[in-house]
One Martini backbone bead per residue (centre of mass of N, CA, C, O) as a GRO file, in nm:
protein
  148
    1MET     BB    1  -0.134   2.664   0.295
    2ASN     BB    2  -0.331   2.899   0.098
    3LEU     BB    3  -0.423   2.705  -0.154
    4GLU     BB    4  -0.537   2.584  -0.429
    5LYS     BB    5  -0.685   2.250  -0.449
    6TYR     BB    6  -0.736   1.931  -0.491
    7GLU     BB    7  -0.907   1.659  -0.451
    8LEU     BB    8  -0.858   1.381  -0.243
    9LYS     BB    9  -0.748   1.039  -0.259
   10SER     BB   10  -0.749   0.773  -0.010
   11GLY     BB   11  -0.636   0.554   0.191
   12GLU     BB   12  -0.567   0.462   0.521
   13LYS     BB   13  -0.241   0.478   0.481
   14LEU     BB   14  -0.146   0.737   0.318
   15GLN     BB   15   0.046   0.643   0.036
   16VAL     BB   16  -0.202   0.698  -0.172
   17PHE     BB   17  -0.280   0.950  -0.420
   18GLU     BB   18  -0.569   1.102  -0.576
   19PHE     BB   19  -0.618   1.313  -0.867
   20VAL     BB   20  -0.766   1.586  -1.069
   21SER     BB   21  -0.672   1.743  -1.345
   22VAL     BB   22  -0.782   2.066  -1.460
   23GLY     BB   23  -0.756   2.185  -1.812
   24VAL     BB   24  -0.648   2.243  -2.134
   25LYS     BB   25  -0.635   1.893  -2.156
   26GLY     BB   26  -0.823   1.838  -1.921
   27LYS     BB   27  -0.844   1.533  -1.767
   28ILE     BB   28  -0.601   1.427  -1.514
   29VAL     BB   29  -0.466   1.170  -1.356
   30LYS     BB   30  -0.313   1.156  -1.037
   31LEU     BB   31  -0.013   1.052  -0.847
   32VAL     BB   32   0.074   0.986  -0.507
   33GLN     BB   33   0.374   0.824  -0.364
   34TYR     BB   34   0.470   0.645  -0.068
   35THR     BB   35   0.791   0.480  -0.033
   36PRO     BB   36   0.963   0.267   0.108
   37THR     BB   37   1.282   0.219   0.225
   38ASN     BB   38   1.580   0.089   0.361
   39TYR     BB   39   1.530   0.327   0.545
   40LYS     BB   40   1.450   0.457   0.824
   41ASP     BB   41   1.176   0.675   0.757
   42LEU     BB   42   1.221   0.649   0.441
   43TYR     BB   43   1.069   0.814   0.168
   44ASN     BB   44   0.936   0.804  -0.150
   45LEU     BB   45   0.839   1.035  -0.389
   46GLY     BB   46   0.574   0.994  -0.611
   47PHE     BB   47   0.495   1.144  -0.945
   48GLY     BB   48   0.203   1.152  -1.162
   49ASP     BB   49   0.057   0.989  -1.402
   50LYS     BB   50  -0.204   0.782  -1.466
   51ASN     BB   51  -0.205   0.472  -1.584
   52ALA     BB   52  -0.475   0.327  -1.743
   53GLU     BB   53  -0.368   0.030  -1.762
   54THR     BB   54  -0.184  -0.011  -1.473
   55GLY     BB   55  -0.202   0.233  -1.239
   56ASP     BB   56   0.052   0.369  -1.262
   57ILE     BB   57   0.317   0.573  -1.254
   58ASP     BB   58   0.392   0.854  -1.483
   59ASP     BB   59   0.703   1.042  -1.481
   60THR     BB   60   0.732   1.130  -1.808
   61VAL     BB   61   0.502   1.304  -1.846
   62VAL     BB   62   0.383   1.599  -2.022
   63SER     BB   63   0.099   1.785  -1.960
   64ASN     BB   64   0.035   2.088  -1.964
   65ASN     BB   65  -0.252   2.196  -1.809
   66GLY     BB   66  -0.228   2.492  -1.649
   67ASP     BB   67  -0.201   2.387  -1.310
   68SER     BB   68   0.072   2.378  -1.135
   69GLU     BB   69  -0.010   2.519  -0.869
   70LYS     BB   70  -0.239   2.321  -0.787
   71VAL     BB   71  -0.072   2.069  -0.794
   72LEU     BB   72   0.148   2.148  -0.591
   73ALA     BB   73  -0.048   2.199  -0.358
   74THR     BB   74  -0.153   1.898  -0.354
   75VAL     BB   75   0.112   1.760  -0.298
   76ILE     BB   76   0.164   1.909  -0.030
   77ALA     BB   77  -0.090   1.799   0.106
   78THR     BB   78   0.016   1.509   0.118
   79LEU     BB   79   0.259   1.567   0.301
   80TYR     BB   80   0.094   1.645   0.544
   81ALA     BB   81  -0.075   1.383   0.571
   82PHE     BB   82   0.157   1.185   0.590
   83THR     BB   83   0.308   1.330   0.845
   84ASP     BB   84   0.073   1.298   1.035
   85LYS     BB   85   0.086   0.981   1.041
   86TYR     BB   86   0.418   0.986   0.992
   87LYS     BB   87   0.609   1.022   1.231
   88GLY     BB   88   0.943   1.094   1.132
   89ALA     BB   89   0.932   1.129   0.850
   90MET     BB   90   1.121   1.101   0.542
   91VAL     BB   91   1.116   1.288   0.232
   92TYR     BB   92   1.198   1.186  -0.093
   93ALA     BB   93   1.293   1.394  -0.385
   94THR     BB   94   1.294   1.352  -0.746
   95GLY     BB   95   1.339   1.366  -1.067
   96SER     BB   96   1.337   1.204  -1.379
   97THR     BB   97   1.473   1.473  -1.446
   98LYS     BB   98   1.656   1.761  -1.438
   99SER     BB   99   1.416   1.941  -1.501
  100ARG     BB  100   1.232   1.838  -1.275
  101THR     BB  101   1.404   1.905  -1.042
  102ARG     BB  102   1.409   2.207  -1.106
  103LEU     BB  103   1.107   2.247  -1.058
  104TYR     BB  104   1.102   2.159  -0.769
  105ARG     BB  105   1.292   2.380  -0.671
  106MET     BB  106   1.111   2.619  -0.755
  107GLY     BB  107   0.874   2.545  -0.575
  108ILE     BB  108   1.020   2.550  -0.306
  109THR     BB  109   1.123   2.849  -0.340
  110LYS     BB  110   0.841   2.985  -0.356
  111TYR     BB  111   0.750   2.837  -0.059
  112LEU     BB  112   0.975   2.834   0.170
  113VAL     BB  113   0.865   3.005   0.409
  114GLU     BB  114   0.619   2.833   0.459
  115VAL     BB  115   0.742   2.542   0.475
  116GLN     BB  116   0.954   2.615   0.718
  117LYS     BB  117   0.733   2.611   0.942
  118ASP     BB  118   0.706   2.259   0.903
  119PHE     BB  119   0.992   2.218   0.744
  120GLU     BB  120   1.271   2.049   0.668
  121ILE     BB  121   1.512   2.136   0.413
  122TYR     BB  122   1.695   1.940   0.178
  123GLY     BB  123   1.989   1.911  -0.020
  124GLU     BB  124   2.136   1.729  -0.288
  125THR     BB  125   2.472   1.652  -0.337
  126GLU     BB  126   2.769   1.522  -0.420
  127ASP     BB  127   2.853   1.564  -0.088
  128GLY     BB  128   2.547   1.572   0.008
  129TRP     BB  129   2.395   1.740   0.269
  130GLU     BB  130   2.179   2.041   0.288
  131GLU     BB  131   2.055   2.322   0.336
  132PHE     BB  132   1.835   2.482   0.167
  133LEU     BB  133   1.890   2.670  -0.130
  134LYS     BB  134   1.862   2.917  -0.326
  135ASP     BB  135   1.969   2.879  -0.646
  136LYS     BB  136   2.037   2.563  -0.620
  137GLU     BB  137   2.158   2.269  -0.724
  138TYR     BB  138   1.994   1.950  -0.719
  139LEU     BB  139   1.925   1.597  -0.692
  140GLY     BB  140   1.758   1.641  -0.426
  141PHE     BB  141   1.507   1.587  -0.152
  142ILE     BB  142   1.435   1.666   0.199
  143ALA     BB  143   1.151   1.616   0.416
  144ILE     BB  144   1.084   1.738   0.759
  145ARG     BB  145   0.886   1.730   1.018
  146LYS     BB  146   0.806   1.935   1.256
  147ASN     BB  147   0.795   1.966   1.580
  148LYS     BB  148   0.503   2.095   1.798
   0.00000   0.00000   0.00000
């Protein structure tokens, strides 16, 4: 995807990424973290503001910094970097609230054609998993990098 994004900082493992959102509310440090789960090759994507005191992700803050497109493009860039390093990784994402999950769905929908060139995208329903469909509510999402 050829979208403007923020510069990323990460360690060698490429499991935690940091960047600075610059917008109407100033500079806000953001974190993206890929955490292994109990399932083989399944990672949870955590995203939010960096808590200045703890250094942890705060996924409950609503920043409204006016740069959501650039932030989304930056998070997607971490997904590419992570799955470049961890071949076969499946990445699960869900919002900390129903409205955040809806925002994620809208972001996926907006760039679905481009994202599907490189990833298989699935939506989680009450009944299990299905191929992602636009305009359908989901509980969460899984992205799997296609082998090329």
